[in-house]
C-alpha positions in Angstrom: 103.6 -53.2 135.7 105.1 -51.6 138.8 105.5 -54.9 140.5 107.8 -56.7 137.9 108.0 -57.2 134.2 106.4 -60.3 132.6 109.4 -61.0 130.4 111.5 -61.3 133.6 109.3 -64.1 134.8 107.0 -62.3 137.2 103.7 -63.9 136.7 100.4 -62.0 136.7 98.9 -64.1 139.5 101.9 -63.5 141.8 101.8 -59.7 141.2 98.1 -59.7 141.8 98.6 -61.6 145.1 101.1 -58.9 146.2 98.8 -56.1 145.2 96.1 -57.7 147.3 98.4 -58.5 150.2 99.5 -54.9 150.5 96.1 -53.4 150.5 95.6 -52.1 147.0 92.1 -52.2 145.4 92.9 -51.8 141.7 95.4 -52.2 139.0 96.3 -50.7 135.7 96.7 -53.6 133.3 99.8 -53.3 131.3 99.3 -54.7 127.8 102.6 -56.5 128.0 101.1 -58.6 130.8 98.0 -59.4 128.9 100.0 -60.5 125.9 102.1 -62.7 128.2 99.0 -64.5 129.5 97.6 -64.7 126.0 100.6 -66.9 125.0 99.2 -69.6 127.2 95.7 -69.5 125.8 94.3 -71.7 123.1 93.1 -70.2 119.8 94.0 -69.9 116.2 94.5 -66.1 116.1 96.2 -63.6 118.4 92.9 -61.8 118.9 91.2 -64.9 120.1 94.0 -65.6 122.5 93.9 -62.0 123.8 90.2 -62.2 124.4 90.6 -65.4 126.3 93.5 -63.9 128.3 91.2 -60.9 129.2 88.6 -63.3 130.6 91.2 -65.1 132.6 92.7 -61.9 134.0 89.3 -60.7 134.9 88.6 -63.9 136.9 91.9 -63.6 138.7 91.2 -60.0 139.7 87.6 -60.7 140.7 88.8 -63.5 143.0 91.2 -61.0 144.7 88.6 -58.2 144.7 90.9 -56.1 142.5 89.4 -53.7 140.0 91.0 -53.2 136.6 90.8 -49.5 136.2 92.7 -49.0 133.0 94.2 -50.9 130.0 97.4 -49.3 128.8 99.4 -48.3 126.8 98.1 -48.1 123.2 101.3 -46.9 121.7 101.8 -44.6 118.7 98.1 -44.3 117.9 97.6 -41.0 116.2 99.2 -38.8 113.6 101.0 -41.5 111.6 102.1 -40.4 108.1 101.7 -44.1 107.0 98.0 -44.1 106.3 97.8 -47.9 106.2 99.3 -48.2 109.6 96.9 -45.5 110.9 93.9 -47.3 109.4 95.2 -50.5 111.0 95.4 -48.8 114.4 91.8 -47.6 114.1 90.7 -51.2 113.4 92.8 -52.4 116.5 90.8 -49.9 118.7 87.8 -52.1 118.1 89.7 -55.1 119.7 91.0 -53.0 122.6 87.4 -51.8 123.3 86.2 -55.4 123.4 89.1 -56.3 125.7 88.2 -53.4 128.0 84.6 -54.5 128.2 85.6 -58.1 129.1 88.1 -56.8 131.7 85.4 -54.7 133.3 87.3 -51.4 132.8 86.0 -48.3 131.0 89.4 -46.7 130.4 92.1 -47.1 127.8 95.2 -44.9 127.9 97.0 -43.3 124.9 100.5 -42.0 125.5 101.8 -39.4 123.1 104.0 -40.9 120.3 107.8 -40.7 120.4 108.3 -42.1 116.9 110.7 -40.1 114.8 109.4 -36.8 113.2 109.7 -38.4 109.8 107.0 -40.8 110.8 104.5 -38.3 112.3 102.5 -35.6 110.8 102.9 -32.1 112.2 99.3 -31.4 111.4 97.5 -31.7 114.7 94.2 -31.7 112.8 95.0 -35.2 111.7 95.8 -36.4 115.2 92.5 -34.8 116.5 90.4 -36.5 113.8 91.9 -39.9 114.6 91.3 -39.5 118.3 87.7 -38.5 117.5 87.3 -41.7 115.6 88.5 -43.7 118.5 86.3 -41.9 120.9 83.3 -42.5 118.7 84.0 -46.2 118.9 83.9 -46.0 122.6 80.7 -44.0 122.7 78.9 -46.8 120.8 79.6 -49.2 123.7 77.5 -50.0 126.7 78.9 -49.0 129.1 80.8 -46.2 127.3 84.5 -46.8 127.0 86.7 -43.7 127.8 90.1 -42.8 126.6 92.8 -40.8 128.5 95.6 -39.0 126.6 98.9 -38.6 128.3 101.8 -36.3 127.2 105.2 -38.1 127.5 107.9 -35.6 128.3 110.0 -37.0 125.5 107.1 -37.1 123.0 107.8 -36.0 119.4 104.8 -33.7 118.8 103.1 -33.8 122.2 105.5 -33.5 125.2 103.7 -31.2 127.7 100.3 -31.4 129.5 99.3 -28.2 127.7 99.8 -30.0 124.4 97.6 -32.9 125.5 95.0 -30.6 126.9 94.7 -28.6 123.7 94.1 -31.9 121.9 91.6 -33.2 124.5 89.7 -29.9 124.1 89.7 -30.1 120.3 88.6 -33.7 120.2 85.6 -32.5 122.2 84.1 -35.9 123.1 82.7 -36.7 126.6 84.7 -39.9 126.8 88.0 -38.4 125.8 90.0 -36.9 128.6 93.4 -36.2 130.2 95.9 -38.4 132.1 97.9 -36.2 134.5 101.3 -37.8 135.2 103.5 -36.2 137.8 106.7 -37.7 136.3 106.0 -36.5 132.8 105.0 -33.0 134.0 108.1 -32.6 136.2 110.3 -34.5 133.9 109.8 -32.0 131.1 109.9 -28.7 132.9 111.8 -29.3 136.2 114.2 -32.1 135.5 116.9 -32.7 132.9 118.8 -35.9 133.4 121.4 -34.8 130.9 122.2 -31.7 133.0 124.9 -31.7 135.6 122.5 -30.8 138.4 119.6 -32.8 137.0 117.4 -29.7 136.5 116.4 -27.3 133.9 117.6 -23.7 134.1 114.4 -22.3 135.6 113.0 -25.4 137.2 111.1 -24.0 140.2 109.6 -21.1 138.4 108.6 -23.3 135.5 106.7 -25.6 137.9 104.8 -22.7 139.6 103.8 -21.2 136.3 102.7 -24.6 135.0 100.5 -25.2 138.0 98.9 -21.8 137.7 98.0 -22.6 134.1 96.7 -26.1 135.1 94.4 -24.4 137.6 93.1 -21.8 135.2 92.8 -23.9 132.1 91.8 -27.5 132.9 88.3 -28.8 133.6 88.8 -31.3 136.4 85.9 -33.4 135.1 88.1 -34.1 132.1 90.9 -35.6 134.2 90.3 -39.3 133.8 93.4 -40.6 135.6 96.3 -39.4 137.8 99.6 -41.3 137.6 102.2 -40.7 140.3 105.9 -41.3 140.2 109.1 -39.5 141.3 112.6 -40.2 139.9 116.1 -40.3 141.2 118.6 -37.5 140.6 121.5 -39.0 138.8 125.1 -38.6 140.1 126.3 -38.0 136.5 124.6 -36.5 133.4 122.8 -39.1 131.3 125.0 -38.9 128.2 126.9 -41.4 126.1 129.2 -42.1 129.0 126.4 -43.1 131.4 125.4 -46.7 132.0 121.7 -45.9 131.2 122.6 -44.2 127.9 120.7 -45.7 124.9 121.5 -44.1 121.5 118.0 -45.0 120.3 116.2 -43.2 123.2 116.1 -39.6 124.3 117.8 -39.0 127.7 114.4 -38.5 129.5 113.1 -41.8 128.1 116.1 -43.8 129.3 115.9 -42.1 132.6 112.2 -42.9 132.8 112.7 -46.6 132.1 115.4 -47.0 134.6 115.0 -44.5 137.5 111.4 -43.9 138.5 110.6 -44.0 142.2 107.5 -44.0 144.4 106.3 -40.9 146.0 108.2 -39.8 149.1 111.4 -41.8 148.3 113.8 -39.0 148.7 116.2 -41.4 150.6 116.5 -43.2 147.2 117.3 -40.0 145.4 113.8 -38.7 144.6 113.7 -35.0 143.9 110.8 -34.1 141.6 108.1 -31.6 142.8 105.5 -34.4 143.0 103.8 -33.0 146.1 103.4 -29.6 144.5 101.7 -31.1 141.4 99.4 -33.3 143.5 98.4 -30.4 145.7 97.2 -28.6 142.6 95.3 -31.6 141.2 93.7 -32.7 144.5 93.2 -29.5 146.5 93.3 -27.0 143.7 91.2 -28.7 141.0 89.4 -31.0 143.4 90.1 -34.2 141.5 88.5 -37.3 143.1 89.3 -40.4 141.2 91.8 -43.2 140.7 95.5 -42.5 141.4 98.0 -44.9 140.0 101.7 -45.5 141.0 103.3 -45.9 137.6 106.9 -46.8 138.4 109.2 -48.1 135.7 112.6 -49.2 137.1 115.6 -51.2 136.1 115.1 -53.6 139.0 111.6 -54.6 137.6 113.4 -56.5 134.8 115.3 -58.7 137.3 114.1 -62.2 137.7 114.5 -62.4 141.5 111.2 -63.8 142.9 111.2 -61.1 145.7 110.8 -58.2 143.3 107.0 -58.0 143.2 106.7 -58.0 147.0 109.6 -55.6 147.4 107.9 -53.1 145.1 104.4 -53.7 146.6 105.8 -53.0 150.1 107.4 -49.8 148.9 104.2 -48.7 147.2 102.1 -49.1 150.3 104.6 -47.1 152.4 104.5 -44.4 149.7 100.7 -44.3 149.7 100.6 -43.8 153.5 103.1 -41.0 153.3 101.2 -39.4 150.4 97.9 -39.4 152.4 99.7 -37.7 155.3 101.6 -35.2 153.2 98.5 -34.1 151.3 96.3 -34.1 154.4 93.8 -36.3 152.6 92.6 -37.8 155.9 92.0 -34.5 157.5 90.6 -32.8 154.4 87.9 -35.4 153.7 85.2 -36.9 155.9 86.1 -40.3 157.2 83.6 -42.2 155.0 84.7 -40.4 151.9 88.3 -40.8 152.8 87.8 -44.6 153.1 86.5 -44.5 149.6 89.5 -42.5 148.3 91.9 -44.8 150.2 90.6 -47.8 148.4 91.3 -46.2 145.0 95.0 -46.4 145.1 96.2 -48.5 142.2 99.4 -50.2 140.9 
């Protein structure tokens, strides 16, 4: 996804070529891309075409020695007041699990819902039960399919990592864990794109307190994925007079869709405390797993053929800086570091 949007004409194969060219070893598969490939597949039903697309994408990735580490996002999955829609989502999980197995990944990502409060229950017990149902579907598979739950900083009922962690703990399934996202953590407690200075009132203190809680509360074995992104500080508050303003989106959502950056891109306006969060996750909690650059940006929707390579080049520079800044090469034995280096993902 971070190499160009399918609807802008950026083909899956070209984006995979760029990921391979710039040294990455894995990708998160954006469902939008899978649907785009499915439109070219034969079949009488959308499910048949999606399954065929999954087989095709798996072949493309295998040819380039790229691992598919996640299928995402399954939007608005839990807590729906519309019970028919909730039941439909549970049935759709069966299809997503089948897609995951074909793709060769064992991970599906759930972001928290940002539907209106009138569409979502405020009873977290309902949300927990639905997630348990999904996890149980994954547990029946061989290999087991896991699920990562991510708190979006503009989520309606779940907007902080603490909220998502409480739900992960309550679901209490071995295959249901946490997605830690630097943008969504910092975007909720440090940054406020609608503020004049782009920050919350107690930004630095809030980050330090949050990291202390992360260290004391979270079981690192339950972190299934780490997503990394910074974002640009806006010159003007994101309100109705701003070019990025969308009356249908919270300010943080519009900011997220238009303004994310790769790690270490302060020269482009990056200002979030991404390094501080990653220090806690890697050196504090000892996380050793996949790390993904999840960078939404307005330029990804441009049809210019150079977009995928432009973003892939930026991503690989970001990765090199991240390794240096977090002392990963010095902290880990060479052989182990080589393994971690290969687990950067787009």
